[in-house]
N, CA, C and O of each residue as an XYZ file, in Angstrom:
720
protein
N       0.828     -1.190      0.000
C       0.000      0.000      0.000
C       0.868      1.247      0.000
O       0.585      2.221     -0.697
N       1.946      1.198      0.806
C       2.845      2.346      0.894
C       3.464      2.635     -0.461
O       3.624      3.796     -0.839
N       3.820      1.567     -1.210
C       4.399      1.729     -2.543
C       3.422      2.420     -3.480
O       3.816      3.292     -4.255
N       2.164      2.041     -3.417
C       1.148      2.648     -4.285
C       1.001      4.129     -3.961
O       0.899      4.958     -4.865
N       0.990      4.468     -2.659
C       0.878      5.877     -2.264
C       2.084      6.680     -2.729
O       1.937      7.809     -3.197
N       3.284      6.098     -2.601
C       4.499      6.798     -3.053
C       4.464      7.033     -4.554
O       4.851      8.098     -5.035
N       3.997      6.031     -5.292
C       3.918      6.177     -6.744
C       2.893      7.243     -7.114
O       3.123      8.034     -8.028
N       1.768      7.269     -6.413
C       0.739      8.275     -6.686
C       1.256      9.668     -6.386
O       0.990     10.607     -7.137
N       2.003      9.811     -5.277
C       2.563     11.115     -4.921
C       3.584     11.568     -5.961
O       3.611     12.736     -6.349
N       4.413     10.647     -6.402
C       5.416     10.990     -7.419
C       4.740     11.410     -8.717
O       5.185     12.352     -9.374
N       3.676     10.722     -9.086
C       2.937     11.074    -10.283
C       2.313     12.464    -10.157
O       2.349     13.260    -11.096
N       1.745     12.741     -8.993
C       1.121     14.049     -8.781
C       2.148     15.157     -8.834
O       1.890     16.216     -9.406
N       3.326     14.926     -8.236
C       4.380     15.947     -8.263
C       4.888     16.181     -9.681
O       5.156     17.317    -10.070
N       5.020     15.109    -10.445
C       5.514     15.291    -11.808
C       4.497     16.026    -12.668
O       4.872     16.685    -13.638
N       3.230     15.923    -12.331
C       2.190     16.614    -13.096
C       2.192     18.110    -12.828
O       1.605     18.879    -13.589
N       2.850     18.529    -11.748
C       2.880     19.940    -11.391
C       3.941     20.712    -12.154
O       4.049     21.925    -11.976
N       4.715     20.069    -12.983
C       5.775     20.736    -13.733
C       5.207     21.694    -14.753
O       3.992     21.856    -14.868
N       6.085     22.318    -15.481
C       5.709     23.311    -16.481
C       4.873     22.685    -17.595
O       5.127     21.552    -18.004
N       3.904     23.402    -18.072
C       3.061     22.924    -19.176
C       3.837     22.895    -20.473
O       3.448     22.219    -21.426
N       4.939     23.632    -20.508
C       5.727     23.667    -21.738
C       6.600     22.432    -21.890
O       7.085     22.142    -22.984
N       6.802     21.701    -20.791
C       7.651     20.523    -20.826
C       6.999     19.452    -21.702
O       5.787     19.244    -21.640
N       7.795     18.789    -22.501
C       7.264     17.747    -23.392
C       6.800     16.550    -22.578
O       7.408     16.208    -21.564
N       5.750     15.931    -23.011
C       5.248     14.728    -22.375
C       6.207     13.592    -22.664
O       6.549     13.355    -23.822
N       6.652     12.877    -21.624
C       7.584     11.777    -21.880
C       6.875     10.662    -22.625
O       5.685     10.418    -22.430
N       7.637      9.987    -23.488
C       7.082      8.858    -24.220
C       7.386      7.596    -23.433
O       8.487      7.440    -22.906
N       6.434      6.712    -23.354
C       6.589      5.480    -22.619
C       6.514      4.325    -23.599
O       5.575      4.225    -24.389
N       7.504      3.461    -23.542
C       7.498      2.289    -24.419
C       6.512      1.281    -23.872
O       6.340      1.160    -22.659
N       5.871      0.564    -24.763
C       4.946     -0.470    -24.321
C       5.312     -1.780    -24.988
O       5.841     -1.808    -26.099
N       5.026     -2.844    -24.299
C       5.284     -4.178    -24.821
C       3.960     -4.814    -25.141
O       3.071     -4.882    -24.293
N       3.828     -5.277    -26.359
C       2.575     -5.885    -26.780
C       2.730     -7.386    -26.697
O       3.726     -7.936    -27.167
N       1.770     -8.046    -26.114
C       1.835     -9.496    -26.007
C       1.259    -10.138    -27.247
O       0.532     -9.509    -28.016
N       1.596    -11.402    -27.426
C       1.122    -12.092    -28.629
C      -0.377    -12.319    -28.605
O      -0.956    -12.663    -29.635
N      -1.020    -12.139    -27.469
C      -2.454    -12.343    -27.388
C      -3.264    -11.158    -27.854
O      -4.491    -11.245    -27.899
N      -2.635    -10.061    -28.199
C      -3.395     -8.884    -28.614
C      -3.878     -9.057    -30.040
O      -3.393     -9.926    -30.766
N      -4.823     -8.240    -30.437
C      -5.394     -8.363    -31.774
C      -5.165     -7.099    -32.576
O      -6.075     -6.612    -33.247
N      -3.967     -6.569    -32.513
C      -3.702     -5.302    -33.182
C      -3.471     -5.428    -34.672
O      -3.390     -4.413    -35.363
N      -3.363     -6.617    -35.180
C      -3.137     -6.762    -36.617
C      -1.705     -7.118    -36.915
O      -1.224     -8.165    -36.482
N      -1.017     -6.273    -37.643
C       0.342     -6.564    -38.082
C       1.299     -6.587    -36.900
O       0.959     -6.161    -35.796
N       2.490     -7.087    -37.148
C       3.528     -7.155    -36.148
C       3.673     -5.799    -35.481
O       3.785     -4.777    -36.159
N       3.672     -5.787    -34.146
C       3.614     -4.515    -33.440
C       4.946     -3.781    -33.391
O       4.965     -2.550    -33.390
N       6.037     -4.492    -33.350
C       7.318     -3.814    -33.278
C       7.567     -3.084    -34.593
O       7.501     -3.684    -35.666
N       7.847     -1.815    -34.507
C       8.060     -1.025    -35.719
C       9.469     -1.243    -36.238
O      10.403     -1.367    -35.446
N       9.641     -1.291    -37.549
C      10.981     -1.462    -38.087
C      11.830     -0.231    -37.805
O      11.319      0.887    -37.739
N      13.131     -0.446    -37.640
C      13.989      0.713    -37.433
C      13.985      1.595    -38.674
O      13.890      1.101    -39.797
N      14.088      2.899    -38.462
C      14.106      3.783    -39.629
C      15.440      3.617    -40.346
O      16.479      3.416    -39.717
N      15.397      3.702    -41.628
C      16.582      3.480    -42.445
C      16.381      4.186    -43.772
O      15.252      4.394    -44.216
N      17.458      4.543    -44.382
C      17.372      5.126    -45.712
C      17.051      4.054    -46.748
O      16.495      4.348    -47.807
N      17.404      2.814    -46.437
C      17.187      1.717    -47.371
C      15.709      1.325    -47.366
O      15.111      1.194    -46.298
N      15.113      1.137    -48.549
C      13.697      0.758    -48.600
C      13.489     -0.642    -48.031
O      14.426     -1.436    -47.950
N      12.261     -0.931    -47.643
C      11.937     -2.236    -47.080
C      10.668     -2.768    -47.731
O       9.676     -2.051    -47.860
N      10.708     -4.049    -48.143
C       9.526     -4.692    -48.702
C       8.400     -4.691    -47.681
O       8.636     -4.592    -46.477
N       7.190     -4.802    -48.168
C       6.019     -4.959    -47.300
C       5.249     -6.179    -47.787
O       5.077     -6.382    -48.989
N       4.796     -6.977    -46.849
C       4.061     -8.187    -47.213
C       2.768     -7.849    -47.921
O       2.328     -8.589    -48.801
N       2.152     -6.735    -47.547
C       0.864     -6.373    -48.148
C       1.002     -5.490    -49.384
O       0.020     -4.899    -49.832
N       2.206     -5.394    -49.937
C       2.412     -4.632    -51.177
C       1.634     -5.235    -52.340
O       1.462     -6.451    -52.431
N       1.173     -4.370    -53.212
C       0.658     -4.835    -54.496
C       1.885     -5.041    -55.397
O       2.960     -4.529    -55.087
N       1.745     -5.773    -56.490
C       2.882     -5.925    -57.412
C       3.395     -4.563    -57.904
O       4.598     -4.384    -58.094
N       2.478     -3.603    -58.109
C       2.884     -2.271    -58.576
C       3.707     -1.540    -57.511
O       4.681     -0.861    -57.834
N       3.315     -1.681    -56.241
C       4.065     -1.042    -55.163
C       5.452     -1.659    -55.014
O       6.435     -0.946    -54.809
N       5.528     -2.977    -55.116
C       6.816     -3.660    -55.014
C       7.733     -3.246    -56.167
O       8.929     -3.031    -55.969
N       7.175     -3.137    -57.352
C       7.970     -2.733    -58.515
C       8.458     -1.288    -58.359
O       9.607     -0.984    -58.677
N       7.597     -0.411    -57.877
C       7.991      0.989    -57.671
C       9.079      1.095    -56.608
O       9.985      1.920    -56.728
N       8.996      0.263    -55.564
C       9.986      0.300    -54.489
C      11.355     -0.158    -54.985
O      12.379      0.344    -54.522
N      11.383     -1.107    -55.922
C      12.669     -1.622    -56.404
C      13.202     -0.859    -57.625
O      14.318     -1.121    -58.074
N      12.426      0.067    -58.157
C      12.840      0.814    -59.350
C      14.157      1.583    -59.154
O      15.011      1.522    -60.038
N      14.361      2.301    -58.044
C      15.642      3.005    -57.884
C      16.848      2.057    -57.934
O      17.896      2.410    -58.474
N      16.693      0.864    -57.372
C      17.783     -0.116    -57.418
C      18.042     -0.561    -58.852
O      19.184     -0.557    -59.311
N      16.982     -0.944    -59.558
C      17.131     -1.380    -60.957
C      17.738     -0.274    -61.812
O      18.626     -0.526    -62.627
N      17.254      0.954    -61.622
C      17.779      2.082    -62.400
C      19.259      2.306    -62.119
O      20.038      2.557    -63.038
N      19.644      2.216    -60.858
C      21.052      2.401    -60.488
C      21.923      1.313    -61.097
O      22.976      1.600    -61.668
N      21.485      0.059    -60.977
C      22.270     -1.042    -61.540
C      22.401     -0.894    -63.050
O      23.477     -1.099    -63.612
N      21.301     -0.536    -63.702
C      21.328     -0.349    -65.150
C      22.270      0.797    -65.530
O      23.024      0.689    -66.497
N      22.225      1.897    -64.767
C      23.107      3.044    -65.030
C      24.575      2.673    -64.842
O      25.466      3.330    -65.380
N      24.813      1.617    -64.074
C      26.181      1.163    -63.837
C      26.539     -0.065    -64.658
O      27.476     -0.793    -64.332
N      25.776     -0.289    -65.734
C      26.148     -1.288    -66.719
C      25.558     -2.672    -66.560
O      25.838     -3.542    -67.384
N      24.751     -2.918    -65.536
C      24.171     -4.250    -65.352
C      22.882     -4.342    -66.172
O      21.980     -3.518    -66.017
N      22.803     -5.355    -67.047
C      21.629     -5.460    -67.905
C      20.395     -5.964    -67.162
O      20.485     -6.820    -66.282
N      19.248     -5.416    -67.533
C      17.952     -5.905    -67.073
C      17.143     -6.186    -68.325
O      17.013     -5.326    -69.197
N      16.616     -7.356    -68.409
C      15.883     -7.756    -69.613
C      16.673     -8.805    -70.371
O      17.904     -8.810    -70.338
N      15.969     -9.687    -71.051
C      16.597    -10.809    -71.752
C      17.522    -10.354    -72.869
O      18.626    -10.880    -73.013
N      17.081     -9.377    -73.667
C      17.902     -8.944    -74.799
C      19.208     -8.316    -74.329
O      20.275     -8.601    -74.872
N      19.113     -7.461    -73.318
C      20.330     -6.817    -72.800
C      21.267     -7.838    -72.170
O      22.481     -7.770    -72.365
N      20.712     -8.786    -71.413
C      21.532     -9.810    -70.771
C      22.204    -10.701    -71.806
O      23.358    -11.089    -71.630
N      21.500    -11.028    -72.877
C      22.059    -11.892    -73.917
C      23.210    -11.210    -74.645
O      24.103    -11.882    -75.161
N      23.194     -9.880    -74.691
C      24.236     -9.135    -75.405
C      25.535     -9.024    -74.600
O      26.559     -8.608    -75.142
N      25.504     -9.392    -73.313
C      26.702     -9.254    -72.474
C      27.297    -10.623    -72.170
O      26.569    -11.573    -71.883
N      28.609    -10.719    -72.234
C      29.272    -11.980    -71.902
C      29.222    -12.190    -70.383
O      29.122    -11.236    -69.612
N      29.292    -13.453    -69.980
C      29.262    -13.744    -68.549
C      30.497    -13.193    -67.839
O      30.425    -12.827    -66.666
N      31.631    -13.132    -68.542
C      32.836    -12.565    -67.943
C      32.656    -11.071    -67.664
O      33.054    -10.571    -66.613
N      32.049    -10.370    -68.623
C      31.799     -8.936    -68.449
C      30.812     -8.708    -67.293
O      30.992     -7.796    -66.485
N      29.783     -9.537    -67.226
C      28.802     -9.413    -66.150
C      29.470     -9.634    -64.787
O      29.250     -8.873    -63.845
N      30.287    -10.683    -64.700
C      30.981    -10.982    -63.448
C      31.918     -9.846    -63.044
O      32.175     -9.644    -61.857
N      32.419     -9.119    -64.009
C      33.316     -8.002    -63.711
C      32.540     -6.777    -63.213
O      32.939     -6.161    -62.225
N      31.443     -6.419    -63.880
C      30.759     -5.165    -63.537
C      29.709     -5.308    -62.429
O      29.408     -4.335    -61.738
N      29.153     -6.505    -62.256
C      28.083     -6.667    -61.272
C      28.525     -6.293    -59.856
O      27.806     -5.540    -59.200
N      29.670     -6.775    -59.340
C      30.058     -6.403    -57.973
C      30.337     -4.899    -57.815
O      30.086     -4.326    -56.755
N      30.846     -4.281    -58.854
C      31.109     -2.837    -58.814
C      29.788     -2.073    -58.738
O      29.638     -1.144    -57.945
N      28.833     -2.480    -59.579
C      27.513     -1.839    -59.571
C      26.804     -2.079    -58.237
O      26.162     -1.174    -57.704
N      26.920     -3.290    -57.698
C      26.279     -3.606    -56.420
C      26.768     -2.657    -55.326
O      25.963     -2.135    -54.555
N      28.055     -2.435    -55.254
C      28.605     -1.532    -54.227
C      28.033     -0.118    -54.357
O      27.807      0.558    -53.353
N      27.804      0.317    -55.573
C      27.246      1.655    -55.800
C      25.743      1.714    -55.533
O      25.217      2.784    -55.226
N      25.046      0.584    -55.644
C      23.579      0.583    -55.629
C      22.941     -0.153    -54.456
O      21.723     -0.085    -54.295
N      23.703     -0.839    -53.648
C      23.109     -1.706    -52.628
C      22.220     -0.952    -51.642
O      21.308     -1.547    -51.067
N      22.460      0.329    -51.435
C      21.613      1.096    -50.509
C      20.204      1.322    -51.063
O      19.316      1.751    -50.326
N      19.989      1.039    -52.348
C      18.653      1.127    -52.952
C      17.903     -0.207    -52.911
O      16.689     -0.247    -53.114
N      18.638     -1.309    -52.646
C      18.038     -2.637    -52.686
C      17.087     -2.808    -51.506
O      17.507     -2.661    -50.358
N      15.807     -3.118    -51.765
C      14.844     -3.246    -50.658
C      15.176     -4.399    -49.709
O      15.430     -5.526    -50.132
N      15.166     -4.082    -48.420
C      15.344     -5.099    -47.395
C      14.101     -5.979    -47.339
O      13.021     -5.561    -47.756
N      14.252     -7.193    -46.826
C      13.085     -8.056    -46.618
C      12.100     -7.376    -45.680
O      12.473     -6.462    -44.944
N      10.872     -7.806    -45.699
C       9.832     -7.246    -44.835
C      10.247     -7.360    -43.366
O      10.911     -8.317    -42.971
N       9.845     -6.370    -42.566
C      10.184     -6.315    -41.146
C       9.746     -7.584    -40.413
O      10.391     -7.985    -39.445
N       8.682     -8.210    -40.850
C       8.194     -9.417    -40.201
C       9.213    -10.559    -40.256
O       9.147    -11.479    -39.441
N      10.147    -10.513    -41.196
C      11.175    -11.547    -41.320
C      12.493    -11.151    -40.659
O      13.370    -11.999    -40.490
N      12.648     -9.908    -40.291
C      13.922     -9.387    -39.769
C      14.258    -10.015    -38.422
O      13.423    -10.031    -37.517
N      15.467    -10.527    -38.287
C      15.890    -11.159    -37.035
C      15.879    -10.176    -35.868
O      15.810    -10.597    -34.714
N      15.944     -8.882    -36.145
C      15.916     -7.873    -35.079
C      14.501     -7.583    -34.582
O      14.330     -6.888    -33.580
N      13.506     -8.099    -35.258
C      12.115     -7.933    -34.849
C      11.817     -9.002    -33.794
O      11.870    -10.193    -34.102
N      11.504     -8.602    -32.559
C      11.270     -9.599    -31.515
C      10.056    -10.498    -31.778
O       9.914    -11.540    -31.139
N       9.194    -10.113    -32.697
C       8.001    -10.906    -32.997
C       8.112    -11.686    -34.309
O       7.139    -12.291    -34.761
N       9.285    -11.668    -34.910
C       9.467    -12.306    -36.212
C       9.169    -13.801    -36.197
O       8.439    -14.289    -37.060
N       9.713    -14.530    -35.243
C       9.502    -15.975    -35.233
C       8.056    -16.326    -34.923
O       7.582    -17.376    -35.357
N       7.335    -15.481    -34.185
C       5.901    -15.700    -33.971
C       5.159    -15.575    -35.307
O       4.271    -16.372    -35.610
N       5.531    -14.573    -36.095
C       4.935    -14.397    -37.421
C       5.236    -15.605    -38.302
O       4.335    -16.156    -38.934
N       6.502    -16.015    -38.346
C       6.918    -17.166    -39.155
C       6.114    -18.405    -38.736
O       5.657    -19.169    -39.586
N       5.946    -18.592    -37.444
C       5.194    -19.756    -36.953
C       3.753    -19.727    -37.465
O       3.223    -20.760    -37.874
N       3.122    -18.564    -37.446
C       1.745    -18.451    -37.957
C       1.691    -18.788    -39.448
O       0.769    -19.468    -39.898
N       2.671    -18.318    -40.209
C       2.709    -18.607    -41.647
C       2.862    -20.107    -41.877
O       2.145    -20.694    -42.687
N       3.794    -20.719    -41.165
C       4.042    -22.153    -41.324
C       2.804    -22.963    -40.944
O       2.457    -23.920    -41.636
N       2.139    -22.592    -39.858
C       0.915    -23.300    -39.455
C      -0.161    -23.177    -40.535
O      -0.853    -24.156    -40.819
N      -0.316    -22.011    -41.136
C      -1.271    -21.800    -42.224
C      -0.934    -22.697    -43.411
O      -1.820    -23.312    -44.005
N       0.342    -22.766    -43.750
C       0.752    -23.576    -44.895
C       0.573    -25.063    -44.617
O       0.169    -25.821    -45.500
N       0.872    -25.477    -43.393
C       0.679    -26.879    -43.022
C      -0.805    -27.240    -43.060
O      -1.166    -28.347    -43.461
N      -1.656    -26.318    -42.650
C      -3.103    -26.570    -42.687
C      -3.583    -26.806    -44.117
O      -4.591    -27.478    -44.334
N      -2.858    -26.251    -45.092
C      -3.195    -26.444    -46.507
C      -2.536    -27.695    -47.082
O      -2.704    -27.999    -48.263
N      -1.782    -28.426    -46.248
C      -1.172    -29.667    -46.696
C       0.290    -29.582    -47.088
O       0.859    -30.574    -47.545
N       0.908    -28.435    -46.923
C       2.318    -28.286    -47.292
C       3.228    -28.820    -46.189
O       2.899    -28.766    -45.005
N       4.370    -29.332    -46.609
C       5.412    -29.747    -45.665
C       6.404    -28.587    -45.600
O       7.149    -28.336    -46.547
N       6.398    -27.889    -44.468
C       7.156    -26.657    -44.324
C       7.827    -26.649    -42.957
O       7.295    -27.211    -42.000
N       8.988    -26.016    -42.861
C       9.631    -25.845    -41.558
C      10.104    -24.411    -41.375
O      10.417    -23.707    -42.335
N      10.146    -24.004    -40.119
C      10.623    -22.671    -39.752
C      12.143    -22.653    -39.804
O      12.796    -23.642    -39.470
N      12.704    -21.519    -40.225
C      14.156    -21.378    -40.309
C      14.566    -20.112    -39.533
O      14.439    -19.004    -40.055
N      15.053    -20.267    -38.294
C      15.575    -19.077    -37.599
C      16.849    -18.603    -38.302
O      17.579    -19.405    -38.885
N      17.105    -17.322    -38.243
C      18.293    -16.770    -38.894
C      19.557    -17.411    -38.340
O      19.744    -17.488    -37.125
N      20.407    -17.863    -39.224
C      21.700    -18.430    -38.846
C      22.676    -17.286    -38.572
O      22.414    -16.149    -38.965
N      23.787    -17.566    -37.908
C      24.782    -16.505    -37.690
C      25.177    -15.863    -39.018
O      25.470    -16.556    -39.992
N      25.180    -14.547    -39.044
C      25.539    -13.809    -40.243
C      24.380    -13.586    -41.203
O      24.547    -12.920    -42.224
N      23.212    -14.128    -40.893
C      22.023    -13.958    -41.731
C      21.079    -13.001    -41.008
O      20.861    -13.132    -39.803
N      20.525    -12.047    -41.734
C      19.706    -11.004    -41.113
C      18.227    -11.337    -41.009
O      17.479    -10.601    -40.365
N      17.784    -12.434    -41.629
C      16.351    -12.689    -41.701
C      15.990    -14.116    -41.328
O      16.701    -15.063    -41.665
N      14.864    -14.254    -40.622
C      14.255    -15.545    -40.335
C      13.434    -15.946    -41.550
O      13.160    -15.115    -42.416
N      13.044    -17.202    -41.621
C      12.245    -17.618    -42.760
C      11.626    -18.983    -42.564
O      11.491    -19.464    -41.439
N      11.256    -19.595    -43.655
C      10.675    -20.934    -43.684
C      10.974    -21.522    -45.042
O      11.323    -20.804    -45.979
N      10.837    -22.844    -45.147
C      11.073    -23.483    -46.444
C      10.238    -24.739    -46.574
O       9.883    -25.384    -45.587
N       9.936    -25.068    -47.816
C       9.279    -26.329    -48.117
C      10.311    -27.427    -47.892
O      11.490    -27.255    -48.202
N       9.861    -28.559    -47.350
C      10.750    -29.706    -47.139
C      10.084    -30.945    -47.722
O       8.857    -31.029    -47.789
N      10.891    -31.890    -48.135
C      10.353    -33.129    -48.679
C       9.591    -32.894    -49.973
O       9.818    -31.912    -50.679
N       8.702    -33.798    -50.262
C       7.908    -33.734    -51.487
C       6.656    -32.896    -51.261
O       5.919    -33.112    -50.299
N       6.424    -31.955    -52.140
C       5.242    -31.101    -52.104
C       4.717    -30.924    -53.529
O       4.581    -29.791    -53.991
N       4.418    -32.014    -54.233
C       4.039    -31.888    -55.640
C       2.785    -31.040    -55.867
O       2.642    -30.426    -56.924
N       1.890    -31.000    -54.904
C       0.664    -30.210    -55.063
C       0.949    -28.709    -55.033
O       0.070    -27.909    -55.353
N       2.166    -28.318    -54.653
C       2.507    -26.896    -54.591
C       3.588    -26.526    -55.614
O       4.300    -25.538    -55.439
N       3.703    -27.312    -56.667
C       4.651    -27.024    -57.740
C       4.067    -25.967    -58.677
O       2.902    -25.590    -58.557
N       4.878    -25.507    -59.593
C       4.467    -24.584    -60.656
C       3.799    -23.312    -60.130
O       2.752    -22.902    -60.630
N       4.400    -22.701    -59.134
C       3.896    -21.413    -58.644
C       2.842    -21.507    -57.563
O       2.541    -20.507    -56.913
N       2.268    -22.692    -57.352
C       1.233    -22.818    -56.324
C       1.819    -22.659    -54.926
O       1.127    -22.224    -54.006
N       3.075    -23.007    -54.768
C       3.743    -22.807    -53.475
C       3.912    -21.330    -53.168
O       3.750    -20.904    -52.024
N       4.239    -20.547    -54.190
C       4.384    -19.096    -54.001
C       3.030    -18.471    -53.671
O       2.941    -17.579    -52.827
N       1.976    -18.945    -54.340
C       0.632    -18.429    -54.059
C       0.232    -18.724    -52.621
O      -0.315    -17.861    -51.935
N       0.508    -19.956    -52.161
C       0.185    -20.339    -50.787
C       0.997    -19.508    -49.798
O       0.460    -19.015    -48.806
N       2.290    -19.355    -50.071
C       3.144    -18.552    -49.193
C       2.610    -17.135    -49.063
O       2.484    -16.609    -47.958
N       2.303    -16.530    -50.182
C       1.807    -15.151    -50.191
C       0.493    -15.040    -49.422
O       0.312    -14.126    -48.618
N      -0.420    -15.976    -49.676
C      -1.712    -15.942    -48.984
C      -1.524    -16.090    -47.479
O      -2.117    -15.336    -46.708
N      -0.709    -17.048    -47.052
C      -0.505    -17.289    -45.625
C       0.245    -16.138    -44.947
O      -0.031    -15.821    -43.790
N       1.181    -15.515    -45.650
C       1.860    -14.348    -45.079
C       0.878    -13.212    -44.851
O       0.880    -12.585    -43.792
N       0.043    -12.947    -45.838
C      -0.934    -11.857    -45.705
C      -1.941    -12.166    -44.599
O      -2.281    -11.281    -43.814
N      -2.419    -13.401    -44.525
C      -3.354    -13.782    -43.467
C      -2.700    -13.661    -42.096
O      -3.354    -13.272    -41.128
N      -1.414    -13.992    -42.008
C      -0.711    -13.974    -40.723
C      -0.432    -12.569    -40.222
O      -0.170    -12.377    -39.034
N      -0.483    -11.584    -41.107
C      -0.335    -10.185    -40.680
C      -1.488     -9.759    -39.788
O      -1.310     -8.923    -38.903
N      -2.658    -10.320    -40.009
C      -3.867     -9.892    -39.316
C      -4.157    -10.680    -38.051
O      -5.260    -10.590    -37.511
N      -3.198    -11.444    -37.573
C      -3.433    -12.250    -36.358
C      -2.627    -11.734    -35.207
O      -2.696    -12.284    -34.108
């Protein structure tokens, strides 16, 4: 009881300060039982773009355009005709140079996969459970040392998810898992 009174007194005294003083921000921890929708931990701000699971194909293409433009400006071909016109030796020579100049434009994986996101493996688990419910053989992959992202992969035989059906299932389950 004494602790509660002391805390109340401290709160009252702090409220008596100047009105011009900024309100302190308090961090909150969200539990996995909440229903807020997408992963609650916000991605760190960065100059580098980041993919979003709920992107439309047009949004994803627009996000990667600066990277493609930079690589192309530095001699890396995009498109079958341009690639066919360049020898593999020439490509091997210019690609690493262009990458160093352009890598800051390359979109990072979605925050939900980032190993620095404390809720990433919970998200991955929801995706894997969704895929397993559809009959896929899938396993969770925590980020290995030196790898920045968690993930999942198909294992064993999954013939029913060949020819793009696995990508469709992955995309559907990722989007559904954002809302849990």
